[in-house]
C-alpha positions as CSV (number, residue, x, y, z in Angstrom):
1,M,6.5,-16.2,7.0
2,E,10.2,-16.5,6.6
3,F,12.4,-13.5,5.8
4,E,12.8,-12.7,2.1
5,T,16.1,-11.1,1.0
6,W,16.1,-8.6,-1.9
7,N,18.0,-5.5,-3.2
8,Y,16.8,-1.9,-3.0
9,K,19.0,0.6,-4.8
10,G,22.2,-1.5,-4.1
11,R,21.4,-2.2,-0.5
12,E,20.4,-5.6,0.9
13,V,17.0,-5.7,2.5
14,K,15.4,-8.5,4.6
15,S,11.6,-8.4,5.0
16,R,8.7,-10.6,5.9
17,W,4.9,-10.4,5.9
18,I,3.1,-10.2,9.3
19,S,-0.7,-10.5,9.3
20,S,-2.1,-8.1,11.8
21,K,-5.0,-5.7,12.3
22,D,-3.3,-3.6,15.0
23,Y,-0.6,-1.1,14.1
24,K,0.1,0.0,17.7
25,K,2.7,-2.7,18.3
26,F,4.8,-1.8,15.2
27,K,7.2,1.1,15.6
28,P,8.6,2.9,13.7
29,I,6.1,3.0,10.9
30,T,7.7,4.3,7.7
31,Q,5.0,3.6,5.1
32,V,1.3,3.1,4.8
33,Y,0.1,1.7,1.5
34,G,-3.4,0.5,0.5
35,I,-4.9,-2.1,-1.7
36,C,-7.9,-0.1,-2.7
37,F,-10.9,-1.8,-4.3
38,T,-13.7,-0.4,-6.4
39,K,-17.2,-1.6,-5.7
40,D,-16.8,-4.1,-8.6
41,K,-13.6,-5.4,-7.0
42,K,-11.1,-3.7,-9.4
43,V,-7.8,-2.7,-7.7
44,L,-6.3,0.8,-7.9
45,I,-2.6,1.1,-8.9
46,V,-0.6,4.2,-9.6
47,K,2.5,4.8,-11.7
48,D,5.4,7.0,-10.6
49,L,9.0,7.2,-11.8
50,D,9.7,3.7,-10.5
51,G,6.8,2.1,-12.2
52,W,3.4,0.7,-11.1
53,K,2.8,0.5,-7.3
54,L,0.1,0.7,-4.7
55,P,-0.9,4.2,-3.6
56,G,0.5,5.2,-0.2
57,G,3.5,6.9,1.5
58,T,5.1,8.2,4.6
59,P,3.1,9.3,7.7
60,E,3.3,13.0,8.6
61,K,3.9,14.1,12.1
62,N,1.0,13.2,14.5
63,E,-0.9,11.5,11.7
64,I,-2.5,8.1,12.4
65,P,-2.1,5.4,9.6
66,E,-5.7,5.7,8.4
67,E,-5.2,9.4,7.9
68,T,-2.0,8.8,6.0
69,L,-3.7,6.3,3.7
70,K,-6.6,8.6,2.9
71,R,-4.3,11.6,2.3
72,E,-1.8,9.6,0.1
73,V,-4.4,7.9,-2.0
74,Y,-6.0,11.2,-2.7
75,E,-2.8,13.0,-3.4
76,E,-1.5,10.3,-5.8
77,A,-4.6,9.1,-7.5
78,S,-7.4,11.8,-6.8
79,V,-9.4,9.0,-5.3
80,V,-11.5,9.2,-2.1
81,I,-11.5,6.1,0.0
82,G,-14.1,5.1,2.6
83,K,-13.8,2.2,4.9
84,S,-10.4,0.8,5.5
85,L,-8.8,-2.0,7.5
86,M,-5.2,-2.9,8.3
87,I,-4.4,-6.4,7.0
88,G,-0.7,-6.5,8.0
89,C,2.8,-5.1,7.6
90,Q,6.2,-5.8,6.3
91,D,8.8,-6.1,9.0
92,V,11.9,-4.7,7.2
93,E,15.6,-4.8,8.1
94,M,17.9,-2.5,6.1
95,D,21.2,-0.8,7.0
96,G,21.0,-2.3,10.5
97,K,17.6,-0.8,11.2
98,V,14.2,-2.4,11.7
99,F,11.0,-0.6,10.6
100,Y,7.5,-1.4,9.5
101,Q,5.5,-0.8,6.4
102,L,1.8,-1.0,7.0
103,R,-0.7,-2.4,4.4
104,F,-4.4,-1.7,4.4
105,I,-7.4,-2.6,2.3
106,A,-9.9,0.1,1.5
107,I,-13.1,0.6,-0.5
108,I,-13.1,3.4,-3.1
109,D,-16.0,5.9,-2.6
110,K,-15.2,8.4,-5.3
111,V,-12.9,8.8,-8.3
112,E,-12.2,12.4,-9.3
113,T,-10.4,13.9,-12.2
114,L,-6.7,13.1,-11.9
115,K,-4.7,16.1,-10.5
116,P,-0.9,16.4,-9.9
117,D,0.3,15.1,-6.5
118,I,0.5,18.2,-4.3
119,S,3.7,16.9,-2.6
120,T,5.7,16.4,-5.9
121,D,3.6,18.4,-8.4
122,R,3.9,15.4,-10.7
123,L,0.8,13.9,-12.5
124,M,0.9,10.2,-11.7
125,K,-1.0,7.7,-13.8
126,R,-3.7,5.5,-12.3
127,K,-5.2,2.3,-13.4
128,F,-8.0,0.0,-12.2
129,I,-7.0,-3.6,-12.7
130,D,-8.6,-7.0,-12.3
131,K,-7.5,-9.0,-9.3
132,G,-5.8,-11.5,-11.6
133,E,-3.5,-8.9,-13.0
134,F,-2.1,-7.7,-9.6
135,N,1.1,-9.8,-9.7
136,D,1.8,-8.7,-13.3
137,F,2.0,-5.0,-12.2
138,I,3.1,-5.2,-8.5
139,K,6.4,-7.1,-8.4
140,W,6.8,-7.7,-4.7
141,G,7.8,-11.3,-4.6
142,K,6.4,-13.8,-2.1
143,I,5.5,-11.0,0.3
144,G,3.4,-9.2,-2.3
145,K,1.6,-12.4,-3.2
146,E,0.9,-13.2,0.4
147,M,-0.3,-9.7,1.1
148,F,-2.6,-9.6,-1.9
149,K,-4.1,-13.0,-1.0
150,E,-4.8,-11.7,2.5
151,A,-6.4,-8.5,1.0
152,C,-8.7,-10.5,-1.3
153,K,-9.9,-12.6,1.6
154,M,-10.4,-9.6,4.0
155,V,-12.1,-7.2,1.5
156,K,-15.2,-9.3,1.9
157,T,-15.5,-8.0,5.4
158,L,-15.6,-4.4,4.4
159,K,-19.1,-3.6,3.5
């Protein structure tokens, strides 16, 4: 996929989607986000101060991406995920630096009562949406559409 140029808080960003199941070749990793599906194929999204997004965040020291995903999904949405699989990443160029934002798919095992995020002490909102609503809530341009298309194809392999 070609690079897409967009603006983040007044800064120019170039990014592109790379399909991959192996995160070891991508360094540095600055984000791990998940497209988390219920057993009936609804998609979990969360709302923070910037609007609706996928659950996820920044890896902590010595944490592997799967651990980051499980921790962040639980902290933000009070949701326990089971099986997960990396589907790709965004190759991002900003301020003269290159970094990678990993994207996973995951199956939701358990939905608990929503609690405040322990890292921010804010209570986020969560919603489970139909696949057809994804691009109405997550405004990530061509990259987001390509990522979600890949996620819908690959989730069939997670049983």
